[in-house]
Structure formats: C-alpha cells, structure tokens
DRENZA-401966 format. One line per 2 residues: number of its first residue (from 1); for each residue x, y negated, z of N, C-alpha, C, O. Coordinates in nm, 4 decimals, padded with zeros to 6 digits, m for minus. Layout:
REM residues N
NUM> X,Y,Z,X,Y,Z,X,Y,Z,X,Y,Z; ... .
REM end
This chain:
REM residues 160
1> 00.1244,00.1126,00.0222,m00.0081,m00.0038,m00.0009,00.1135,m00.1289,00.0156,00.1002,m00.2169,m00.0694; 00.1855,m00.1415,00.0755,00.3087,m00.2433,00.0874,00.3306,m00.2316,m00.0482,00.2416,m00.3077,m00.0860 .
3> 00.3878,m00.1891,m00.1584,00.4189,m00.2097,m00.2695,00.3541,m00.2205,m00.3400,00.4042,m00.2158,m00.4524; 00.2206,m00.2393,m00.3353,00.0983,m00.3101,m00.4430,00.1083,m00.4278,m00.3815,00.1606,m00.5011,m00.4654 .
5> 00.0873,m00.4940,m00.2767,00.1331,m00.5814,m00.2007,00.1894,m00.6641,m00.2611,00.1353,m00.7702,m00.2922; 00.3274,m00.6293,m00.2948,00.4504,m00.6784,m00.2928,00.4571,m00.7037,m00.4774,00.5161,m00.7922,m00.5393 .
7> 00.3803,m00.5997,m00.5249,00.3711,m00.6137,m00.6657,00.3036,m00.7493,m00.7347,00.3373,m00.8149,m00.8332; 00.1641,m00.7666,m00.6148,00.0701,m00.8346,m00.6406,00.1209,m00.9885,m00.6534,00.0947,m01.0785,m00.7331 .
9> 00.2297,m00.9757,m00.5064,00.2703,m01.1058,m00.4622,00.3365,m01.1574,m00.5938,00.3075,m01.2616,m00.6524; 00.4461,m01.0505,m00.6352,00.5235,m01.0730,m00.6927,00.5159,m01.1558,m00.8434,00.5911,m01.2409,m00.8909 .
11> 00.3792,m01.0860,m00.9016,00.2938,m01.1627,m01.0285,00.2749,m01.2618,m01.0330,00.2975,m01.3331,m01.1308; 00.2136,m01.3068,m00.8975,00.1257,m01.3956,m00.8717,00.2334,m01.5313,m00.8659,00.1965,m01.6440,m00.8991 .
13> 00.3895,m01.4959,m00.8119,00.4584,m01.5860,m00.7777,00.5612,m01.6096,m00.9243,00.6497,m01.6952,m00.9243; 00.5361,m01.5286,m01.0343,00.5752,m01.5276,m01.1459,00.5183,m01.6465,m01.2303,00.5743,m01.7414,m01.2852 .
15> 00.3711,m01.6032,m01.2202,00.2638,m01.6580,m01.3032,00.2646,m01.8241,m01.2587,00.2704,m01.9218,m01.3334; 00.2581,m01.8203,m01.1399,00.2783,m01.9850,m01.0923,00.3859,m02.0598,m01.1287,00.3788,m02.1818,m01.1433 .
17> 00.5377,m01.9620,m01.1527,00.6439,m02.0381,m01.1980,00.6178,m02.0792,m01.3394,00.6138,m02.1998,m01.3640; 00.5987,m01.9874,m01.4400,00.6080,m01.9590,m01.5730,00.4963,m02.0543,m01.6347,00.5107,m02.1624,m01.6917 .
19> 00.3899,m01.9880,m01.6087,00.2821,m02.0383,m01.6859,00.2488,m02.2515,m01.6945,00.2050,m02.3223,m01.7852; 00.2991,m02.2847,m01.5474,00.2532,m02.4399,m01.5519,00.3577,m02.4785,m01.6251,00.3275,m02.5291,m01.7332 .
21> 00.4998,m02.4685,m01.5937,00.6504,m02.4588,m01.6567,00.6089,m02.4725,m01.8279,00.6428,m02.5555,m01.9122; 00.5118,m02.3395,m01.8359,00.5621,m02.3208,m02.0173,00.4212,m02.4403,m02.0898,00.4195,m02.4750,m02.2079 .
23> 00.3294,m02.4785,m01.9979,00.2225,m02.5341,m02.0446,00.2653,m02.7157,m02.0118,00.2053,m02.8138,m02.0559; 00.3735,m02.7134,m01.9315,00.3813,m02.8887,m01.9385,00.5083,m02.9310,m02.0330,00.5311,m03.0466,m02.0685 .
25> 00.5896,m02.8124,m02.0683,00.6817,m02.8287,m02.1369,00.7316,m02.6762,m02.1934,00.7993,m02.5970,m02.1279; 00.6647,m02.6484,m02.3767,00.6772,m02.5692,m02.4552,00.8377,m02.5554,m02.4416,00.9053,m02.4735,m02.3793 .
27> 00.8710,m02.6563,m02.5158,00.9994,m02.6370,m02.5623,01.1063,m02.5818,m02.4540,01.2174,m02.5340,m02.4772; 01.0421,m02.6016,m02.3288,01.1419,m02.5495,m02.2078,01.1895,m02.4442,m02.2408,01.3100,m02.4191,m02.2392 .
29> 01.0994,m02.3676,m02.2758,01.0637,m02.1953,m02.2646,01.0671,m02.1389,m02.4051,01.0070,m02.0384,m02.4429; 01.1907,m02.2623,m02.5188,01.1544,m02.2406,m02.6577,01.2710,m02.0781,m02.6866,01.2523,m02.0183,m02.7926 .
31> 01.3767,m02.0245,m02.5921,01.4339,m01.9392,m02.6020,01.3108,m01.8123,m02.6120,01.3304,m01.7229,m02.6943; 01.2305,m01.8097,m02.5570,01.1230,m01.6928,m02.5382,01.0301,m01.6760,m02.6333,00.9508,m01.5819,m02.6356 .
33> 01.0385,m01.7968,m02.7430,00.9611,m01.7743,m02.8494,00.9835,m01.6954,m02.9441,01.1027,m01.6798,m02.9707; 00.8604,m01.6024,m03.0454,00.9247,m01.5792,m03.1302,01.0138,m01.6262,m03.2370,01.0042,m01.7486,m03.2460 .
35> 01.1115,m01.5677,m03.3366,01.2610,m01.6449,m03.3552,01.1914,m01.6749,m03.4436,01.2640,m01.7659,m03.4836; 01.1048,m01.6766,m03.5150,01.0403,m01.7970,m03.6361,01.0009,m01.8750,m03.6098,01.0008,m01.9544,m03.7039 .
37> 00.9444,m01.9250,m03.4983,00.8960,m02.0454,m03.4307,00.9866,m02.1237,m03.3835,00.9789,m02.2465,m03.3796; 01.1242,m02.0207,m03.3255,01.2371,m02.1168,m03.2785,01.3111,m02.1853,m03.4126,01.3531,m02.3005,m03.4232 .
39> 01.3133,m02.0893,m03.5004,01.3583,m02.1221,m03.6338,01.2939,m02.2744,m03.6823,01.3538,m02.3769,m03.7149; 01.1317,m02.2427,m03.6722,01.1103,m02.3725,m03.7617,01.1173,m02.5077,m03.7014,01.1053,m02.6152,m03.7602 .
41> 01.1490,m02.4763,m03.5137,01.1427,m02.6141,m03.4499,01.2807,m02.6691,m03.5114,01.2886,m02.7918,m03.5072; 01.4097,m02.5915,m03.5770,01.5308,m02.5860,m03.5617,01.5211,m02.6762,m03.6660,01.5934,m02.7758,m03.6645 .
43> 01.4436,m02.6573,m03.7559,01.4314,m02.7073,m03.8691,01.3685,m02.8415,m03.9151,01.3843,m02.9137,m04.0136; 01.2750,m02.8467,m03.7816,01.1994,m02.9890,m03.7651,01.2920,m03.0678,m03.6831,01.2527,m03.1752,m03.6376 .
45> 01.4316,m03.0185,m03.6552,01.4743,m03.1079,m03.5403,01.4418,m03.1756,m03.3778,01.4752,m03.2643,m03.2993; 01.3585,m03.0692,m03.3958,01.3040,m03.0303,m03.2358,01.3931,m02.9806,m03.1620,01.3826,m03.0302,m03.0498 .
47> 01.5154,m02.8726,m03.1708,01.5349,m02.8360,m03.0906,01.7280,m02.8114,m03.1988,01.7240,m02.8133,m03.3218; 01.8183,m02.7988,m03.1507,01.9579,m02.7395,m03.1832,01.9335,m02.6016,m03.2248,01.8412,m02.5246,m03.1983 .
49> 02.0249,m02.5907,m03.2872,02.0711,m02.4796,m03.3947,02.0492,m02.3251,m03.3168,02.0699,m02.3292,m03.1955; 02.0245,m02.2402,m03.3522,01.9414,m02.1331,m03.2743,02.0664,m02.0366,m03.2236,02.0505,m01.9462,m03.1415 .
51> 02.2088,m02.0740,m03.2930,02.3215,m02.0316,m03.2983,02.3661,m02.0816,m03.1376,02.4343,m01.9996,m03.0761; 02.3416,m02.1740,m03.0868,02.3857,m02.2578,m02.9737,02.2758,m02.2378,m02.8533,02.2914,m02.3236,m02.7664 .
53> 02.1771,m02.1536,m02.8282,02.1080,m02.1500,m02.7549,02.1218,m02.1194,m02.6057,02.0192,m02.1095,m02.5383; 02.2386,m02.1043,m02.5516,02.2645,m02.0423,m02.4393,02.3834,m02.1571,m02.3899,02.4919,m02.1620,m02.4480 .
55> 02.3619,m02.2145,m02.3180,02.4351,m02.3498,m02.2839,02.5054,m02.3175,m02.1216,02.4428,m02.2413,m02.0478; 02.6302,m02.3765,m02.0753,02.7091,m02.3283,m02.0005,02.6179,m02.3118,m01.8532,02.6096,m02.2177,m01.7742 .
57> 02.5280,m02.5049,m01.8562,02.4365,m02.5244,m01.7291,02.3063,m02.4177,m01.7474,02.2363,m02.4001,m01.6477; 02.2715,m02.3448,m01.8746,02.1841,m02.2377,m01.8456,02.2126,m02.1382,m01.8359,02.1048,m02.0799,m01.8243 .
59> 02.3183,m02.0390,m01.8300,02.3876,m01.9356,m01.7742,02.4350,m01.9292,m01.6157,02.4202,m01.8339,m01.5392; 02.4870,m02.0385,m01.5919,02.4469,m02.1058,m01.4204,02.3688,m02.0802,m01.3911,02.3633,m01.9753,m01.3268 .
61> 02.2572,m02.1514,m01.4145,02.1004,m02.1889,m01.3620,02.0263,m02.0145,m01.3320,01.9605,m01.9713,m01.2373; 02.0652,m01.9616,m01.4356,02.0259,m01.8002,m01.4681,02.1149,m01.7183,m01.3592,02.0393,m01.6951,m01.2649 .
63> 02.2415,m01.6661,m01.3337,02.2889,m01.6382,m01.2216,02.2838,m01.7065,m01.1076,02.3569,m01.6523,m01.0247; 02.2405,m01.7831,m01.0739,02.1940,m01.8120,m00.9621,02.0591,m01.8013,m00.9174,02.0620,m01.7708,m00.7981 .
65> 01.8934,m01.8172,m00.9765,01.8461,m01.7261,m01.0036,01.8616,m01.5608,m00.9439,01.8377,m01.5124,m00.8333; 01.9156,m01.4977,m01.0792,01.9219,m01.3594,m01.0341,01.9973,m01.3321,m00.9008,02.0007,m01.2153,m00.8621 .
67> 02.0539,m01.4224,m00.8319,02.1333,m01.3921,m00.7056,02.0310,m01.4127,m00.5973,02.0110,m01.3464,m00.4955; 01.9752,m01.5124,m00.6397,01.8545,m01.5894,m00.5125,01.7515,m01.4566,m00.5355,01.7189,m01.4061,m00.4281 .
69> 01.6894,m01.3848,m00.6653,01.5779,m01.2718,m00.6534,01.6470,m01.1265,m00.5427,01.5887,m01.0633,m00.4546; 01.7879,m01.1137,m00.5939,01.8428,m01.0129,m00.5678,01.8519,m01.0292,m00.4483,01.8304,m00.9183,m00.3992 .
71> 01.8819,m01.1422,m00.3240,01.8577,m01.1919,m00.2285,01.7791,m01.1258,m00.1844,01.7850,m01.0154,m00.1302; 01.6675,m01.2193,m00.2150,01.5075,m01.2014,m00.1467,01.5060,m01.0274,m00.1766,01.4577,m00.9558,m00.0888 .
73> 01.5488,m00.9782,m00.2759,01.4554,m00.8532,m00.3017,01.5421,m00.7507,m00.1594,01.4796,m00.6664,m00.0950; 01.6629,m00.7767,m00.1393,01.7259,m00.6666,m00.0527,01.6629,m00.6966,00.1216,01.6659,m00.6227,00.2200 .
75> 01.6204,m00.8061,00.1074,01.5467,m00.8463,00.2249,01.4183,m00.7795,00.2903,01.3827,m00.7261,00.3954; 01.3554,m00.8255,00.1265,01.2095,m00.7470,00.1351,01.2337,m00.6080,00.1368,01.1492,m00.5340,00.1871 .
77> 01.3208,m00.5699,00.0964,01.3303,m00.3783,00.0791,01.3875,m00.3720,00.2298,01.3319,m00.2774,00.2856; 01.4698,m00.4313,00.3093,01.4998,m00.3685,00.4340,01.3956,m00.3918,00.5253,01.3491,m00.2950,00.5854 .
79> 01.3413,m00.5301,00.5499,01.2654,m00.5534,00.6524,01.1028,m00.5430,00.6508,01.0329,m00.5507,00.7518; 01.0491,m00.5217,00.5004,00.9493,m00.4897,00.5013,00.9337,m00.3532,00.4681,00.8568,m00.2836,00.5344 .
81> 01.0057,m00.3012,00.3612,00.9802,m00.1745,00.2942,01.0142,m00.0540,00.4013,00.9441,00.0439,00.4269; 01.1526,m00.0925,00.4607,01.2075,m00.0394,00.5428,01.3175,00.0659,00.4622,01.3604,00.1698,00.5125 .
83> 01.3419,00.0304,00.3677,01.4143,00.1105,00.2609,01.5145,00.1291,00.3418,01.5510,00.0422,00.4211; 01.5749,00.2541,00.3299,01.7508,00.3020,00.4416,01.7949,00.4024,00.2732,01.8669,00.5010,00.2887 .
85> 01.7719,00.3857,00.2020,01.8495,00.4225,00.0432,01.9063,00.4006,m00.0534,01.9322,00.2811,m00.0680; 01.9280,00.4433,m00.1042,01.9703,00.3706,m00.2510,01.8413,00.4036,m00.3374,01.7804,00.3159,m00.3987 .
87> 01.8002,00.5543,m00.3372,01.6705,00.5555,m00.4107,01.5331,00.4823,m00.3733,01.4463,00.4497,m00.4543; 01.5303,00.4626,m00.2334,01.4047,00.4130,m00.2223,01.4329,00.2758,m00.2385,01.3378,00.2156,m00.2883 .
89> 01.5452,00.1961,m00.2098,01.5406,00.0314,m00.2877,01.5064,00.0337,m00.4232,01.4237,m00.0416,m00.4746; 01.5983,00.1579,m00.5061,01.5707,00.1229,m00.6294,01.4697,00.1453,m00.7261,01.4451,00.0815,m00.8284 .
91> 01.3984,00.2758,m00.6640,01.2603,00.2988,m00.7190,01.1253,00.1418,m00.6952,01.0466,00.1085,m00.7838; 01.1363,00.0689,m00.5470,01.0836,00.0017,m00.5101,01.0749,m00.0829,m00.5765,00.9733,m00.1110,m00.6401 .
93> 01.1885,m00.1492,m00.5777,01.2420,m00.2639,m00.6645,01.2146,m00.2513,m00.8168,01.1702,m00.3539,m00.8682; 01.2340,m00.1374,m00.9038,01.1801,m00.0836,m00.9990,01.0739,m00.1147,m01.0319,01.0626,m00.1954,m01.1242 .
95> 00.9317,m00.0481,m00.9521,00.8230,m00.0677,m00.9504,00.7093,m00.2359,m00.9947,00.6093,m00.2560,m01.0637; 00.8015,m00.3224,m00.9064,00.7790,m00.4579,m00.9010,00.8331,m00.5026,m01.0018,00.7542,m00.5756,m01.0618 .
97> 00.9820,m00.4907,m01.0773,01.0049,m00.5413,m01.1252,00.9031,m00.5008,m01.2659,00.8566,m00.5948,m01.3305; 00.8766,m00.3771,m01.3022,00.8374,m00.3022,m01.3837,00.6783,m00.3867,m01.3868,00.6209,m00.4176,m01.4912 .
99> 00.6352,m00.4093,m01.2718,00.4507,m00.4616,m01.2863,00.4784,m00.6144,m01.3333,00.3981,m00.6696,m01.4085; 00.5792,m00.6721,m01.2929,00.5955,m00.7963,m01.3341,00.5957,m00.8010,m01.5022,00.5090,m00.8459,m01.5772 .
101> 00.7244,m00.7385,m01.5337,00.7406,m00.7422,m01.6687,00.6350,m00.6923,m01.8020,00.6415,m00.7218,m01.9213; 00.5334,m00.6014,m01.7243,00.4191,m00.5428,m01.8157,00.3432,m00.6596,m01.7929,00.3066,m00.7074,m01.9002 .
103> 00.2911,m00.7485,m01.6577,00.1590,m00.8199,m01.6390,00.2105,m00.9553,m01.7336,00.1298,m01.0172,m01.8030; 00.3402,m00.9877,m01.7269,00.4052,m01.0740,m01.7904,00.3654,m01.0550,m01.9451,00.3104,m01.1548,m01.9918 .
105> 00.3803,m00.9577,m02.0258,00.3629,m00.8727,m02.1188,00.2195,m00.8964,m02.2372,00.1928,m00.9380,m02.3500; 00.1435,m00.8207,m02.0845,00.0198,m00.7878,m02.1474,m00.0502,m00.9488,m02.1323,m00.0871,m01.0006,m02.2377 .
107> m00.0667,m01.0200,m02.0146,m00.1627,m01.0746,m01.9800,m00.1261,m01.2565,m01.9983,m00.2016,m01.3465,m02.0348; 00.0453,m01.2628,m01.9490,00.0669,m01.4012,m01.9931,00.1192,m01.4042,m02.1784,00.1124,m01.4848,m02.2712 .
109> 00.1498,m01.3220,m02.1653,00.1698,m01.3588,m02.3512,00.0663,m01.2990,m02.4646,00.0287,m01.3585,m02.5656; 00.0399,m01.2025,m02.4338,m00.0604,m01.1133,m02.5047,m00.1445,m01.2044,m02.5183,m00.1438,m01.2610,m02.6276 .
111> m00.2391,m01.2475,m02.4204,m00.3830,m01.2995,m02.3989,m00.3580,m01.4250,m02.3840,m00.4159,m01.5053,m02.4571; m00.2597,m01.4720,m02.2792,m00.2629,m01.6394,m02.2618,m00.1664,m01.7065,m02.4069,m00.2242,m01.7844,m02.4827 .
113> m00.0359,m01.6716,m02.4302,00.0262,m01.7334,m02.5249,00.0099,m01.7488,m02.6693,00.0386,m01.8386,m02.7484; m00.0490,m01.6256,m02.6804,m00.1039,m01.5504,m02.8479,m00.2538,m01.6481,m02.8503,m00.3147,m01.6325,m02.9561 .
115> m00.3043,m01.7203,m02.7768,m00.4085,m01.7614,m02.8103,m00.4379,m01.9050,m02.7086,m00.5502,m01.9550,m02.7157; m00.3613,m01.9514,m02.6400,m00.3813,m02.0859,m02.6412,m00.3198,m02.2105,m02.7116,m00.1981,m02.2220,m02.6972 .
117> m00.3868,m02.3111,m02.7894,m00.3275,m02.4097,m02.8523,m00.2139,m02.4743,m02.7546,m00.1021,m02.5045,m02.7962; m00.2481,m02.4883,m02.6459,m00.2028,m02.5791,m02.5155,m00.0162,m02.5467,m02.5345,00.0651,m02.6385,m02.5242 .
119> 00.0198,m02.4177,m02.5598,00.1431,m02.3825,m02.5713,00.2204,m02.3868,m02.6803,00.3421,m02.3688,m02.6751; 00.1400,m02.4169,m02.8137,00.2033,m02.4418,m02.9636,00.2514,m02.6214,m02.9395,00.2092,m02.7240,m02.8862 .
121> 00.3993,m02.5569,m03.0415,00.4622,m02.6854,m03.0555,00.4726,m02.7409,m03.1352,00.5333,m02.6907,m03.2299; 00.4178,m02.8853,m03.1479,00.3895,m02.9739,m03.2536,00.4613,m02.9338,m03.3716,00.5793,m02.9008,m03.3603 .
123> 00.3986,m02.9327,m03.4943,00.4647,m02.8743,m03.6175,00.5040,m02.7328,m03.6773,00.5343,m02.6842,m03.7862; 00.4860,m02.6923,m03.5406,00.4333,m02.5013,m03.5671,00.3036,m02.4610,m03.5582,00.2929,m02.3411,m03.5840 .
125> 00.1698,m02.5312,m03.5236,00.0167,m02.4804,m03.4778,m00.0145,m02.4174,m03.6351,00.0025,m02.4617,m03.7487; m00.0571,m02.3181,m03.5909,m00.1639,m02.2300,m03.7143,m00.0107,m02.0855,m03.7257,m00.0415,m01.9730,m03.7651 .
127> 00.1155,m02.1125,m03.6919,00.2023,m02.0230,m03.6899,00.1711,m01.8561,m03.6678,00.2032,m01.8110,m03.5578; 00.1189,m01.7759,m03.7528,00.0585,m01.6323,m03.7574,00.1966,m01.5628,m03.6125,00.1618,m01.4674,m03.5429 .
129> 00.2989,m01.6093,m03.5973,00.3848,m01.5467,m03.4765,00.3366,m01.5721,m03.3967,00.3224,m01.4799,m03.3164; 00.2783,m01.7040,m03.3583,00.2118,m01.7139,m03.2248,00.1250,m01.5722,m03.1588,00.1251,m01.5411,m03.0397 .
131> 00.0694,m01.5151,m03.2447,m00.0487,m01.3845,m03.1993,00.0619,m01.2805,m03.2341,00.0021,m01.1812,m03.2756; 00.2426,m01.2509,m03.2364,00.2601,m01.1396,m03.2541,00.2865,m01.0792,m03.1698,00.3914,m01.0875,m03.1060 .
133> 00.1733,m00.9857,m03.1461,00.2104,m00.8908,m03.0161,00.3140,m00.7608,m03.0215,00.3283,m00.6960,m02.9179; 00.3738,m00.7291,m03.1203,00.4403,m00.6357,m03.1352,00.5425,m00.7176,m03.0534,00.5917,m00.6642,m02.9540 .
135> 00.5803,m00.8506,m03.0896,00.7516,m00.9087,m02.9978,00.7404,m00.9072,m02.8758,00.8347,m00.8622,m02.8107; 00.6222,m00.9557,m02.8081,00.6144,m00.9548,m02.6659,00.6347,m00.8455,m02.5873,00.6934,m00.8416,m02.4792 .
137> 00.5637,m00.7244,m02.6699,00.5862,m00.5704,m02.5582,00.7222,m00.5416,m02.6402,00.7482,m00.4248,m02.6112; 00.7979,m00.5774,m02.7068,00.9491,m00.5261,m02.7612,00.9865,m00.6020,m02.6407,01.0345,m00.5416,m02.5448 .
139> 00.9637,m00.7634,m02.6369,01.0316,m00.8074,m02.5006,01.0418,m00.7177,m02.3737,01.1368,m00.7000,m02.2974; 00.9404,m00.6764,m02.3737,00.8915,m00.6291,m02.2378,00.9242,m00.4501,m02.1938,00.9142,m00.3862,m02.0891 .
141> 00.9687,m00.4150,m02.3419,01.0506,m00.2927,m02.3075,01.1883,m00.2949,m02.2997,01.2462,m00.1987,m02.2491; 01.2710,m00.4222,m02.3563,01.4175,m00.5051,m02.2908,01.4116,m00.4827,m02.1451,01.4723,m00.4086,m02.0678 .
143> 01.2963,m00.5921,m02.1303,01.2768,m00.6442,m02.0107,01.2727,m00.4925,m01.8947,01.3595,m00.4781,m01.8087; 01.1967,m00.4258,m01.9074,01.1780,m00.2866,m01.8447,01.3133,m00.2642,m01.8340,01.3566,m00.2919,m01.7221 .
145> 01.4026,m00.2195,m01.9202,01.5777,m00.1566,m01.9205,01.6422,m00.2552,m01.8446,01.7377,m00.2260,m01.7727; 01.5940,m00.3814,m01.8552,01.7277,m00.4860,m01.7649,01.6896,m00.4520,m01.6333,01.7702,m00.4411,m01.5408 .
147> 01.5548,m00.4332,m01.6228,01.5067,m00.3890,m01.4502,01.6001,m00.3053,m01.4003,01.6583,m00.3404,m01.2977; 01.6397,m00.1524,m01.4753,01.6831,m00.0538,m01.4477,01.8600,m00.1051,m01.3531,01.8602,m00.0738,m01.2340 .
149> 01.9685,m00.1632,m01.3963,02.0630,m00.2480,m01.3706,02.0317,m00.3456,m01.2420,02.1213,m00.3515,m01.1578; 01.9156,m00.4206,m01.2199,01.8466,m00.4923,m01.1355,01.8619,m00.3716,m01.0066,01.9495,m00.3667,m00.9203 .
151> 01.7602,m00.2910,m01.0249,01.7189,m00.2252,m00.9229,01.8594,m00.1245,m00.8641,01.8726,m00.0829,m00.7490; 01.9278,m00.1084,m00.9478,02.0514,m00.0400,m00.9109,02.1288,m00.1219,m00.8066,02.1890,m00.0590,m00.7196 .
153> 02.1327,m00.2447,m00.8066,02.2388,m00.3267,m00.7470,02.1501,m00.3347,m00.6249,02.2018,m00.3210,m00.5140; 02.0114,m00.3574,m00.6382,01.9310,m00.3534,m00.5163,01.9304,m00.2595,m00.4364,01.9213,m00.2826,m00.3158 .
155> 01.9395,m00.1398,m00.4822,01.9516,m00.0126,m00.3969,02.0934,00.0203,m00.3442,02.1112,00.0747,m00.2352; 02.2079,m00.0214,m00.4404,02.3736,m00.0040,m00.4063,02.3570,m00.0688,m00.2615,02.3830,m00.0097,m00.1567 .
157> 02.3020,m00.2209,m00.2736,02.3095,m00.3171,m00.1293,02.2725,m00.2532,m00.0408,02.3522,m00.2655,00.0522; 02.1780,m00.1774,m00.0125,02.0893,m00.1163,00.0750,02.2083,m00.0246,00.1741,02.2213,m00.0284,00.2964 .
159> 02.2782,00.0476,00.0837,02.3689,00.1083,00.1181,02.5036,00.0742,00.2548,02.5787,00.1452,00.3217; 02.4748,m00.0814,00.2421,02.6168,m00.1290,00.3346,02.5118,m00.1584,00.4853,02.5636,m00.1968,00.5901 .
REM end
C-alpha cells in the first residue's frame, strides 16, 4: 500500500512541475518535443541549432536534479519503505520510476500534449508531429530503461 501511495505522490509532484512549466513556456521544454517540431523552431529562428541542444548549465542543472532525486529516494526507501537490501530498494524505486514514466507517456504526453493548443509553439501549429503517439511511447521505453541504473544506484546506497 505504501508503494502505491508513493507512486501517486511521485506522479502528482511530477505533474505539478512539468505541466505548468510547459504551459507557461513551451520552448523551455523544446528538447522533449518531437524532432520535426524542434527542427521547425530552428528554421523559424526561435531556438538554436539542434546540434547544440545541451549546454553546460543544462547538464549541471540535470545532474543536480538527479542527485537530489536519488538522495530523497534513498531517504524514502530507508525511513518509509524500511528497505534493507539492494533488491528492496531497487524494485521499489523502479516501480515508482515506471509509474511516473508511463503516467507521463499516456496521460501528460498522449492526452494533454497531443491535444492541447496551449503547448503549441507559434509557427508550428497544426504540425502532425504534435499527435505522434509513437514518439512519446518510444521515449517512455527509453525512460524506463534509464530507470534501471537509477534504481540500481538507490539499491546500492542502501547497502551502506
């Protein structure tokens, strides 16, 4: 039961961060848009060339976010889940990770992103790529795979 509550809390927190950020400034999330939309924004001069998408400050910000998330997850696994082994920490973390990843794919991406005009960037309105469900599901498969090393890190930290 605790794990289900943690999954729901993770989904709510993720949604409260991503949806307002994307609705307020769709260009802030341009790296998560389908490649054709990103390329159209480059052609329109709205964003820089796609080859220079990751900047040093973006990498630092993402690394800090990962460190905070792993730290919080370790604390949750120890004090709430009472996880005492690699296996317990790994599987609980992976379950939370997958629930957030697939909620993002199915609800935020395939329902909200694919159907909301609020996140369409001026000059790209009407592009069929906004309704590219396969793109979002492929990204979520990649996201699920990325959860394996993240969950392994959490599980490993429980051994100390």
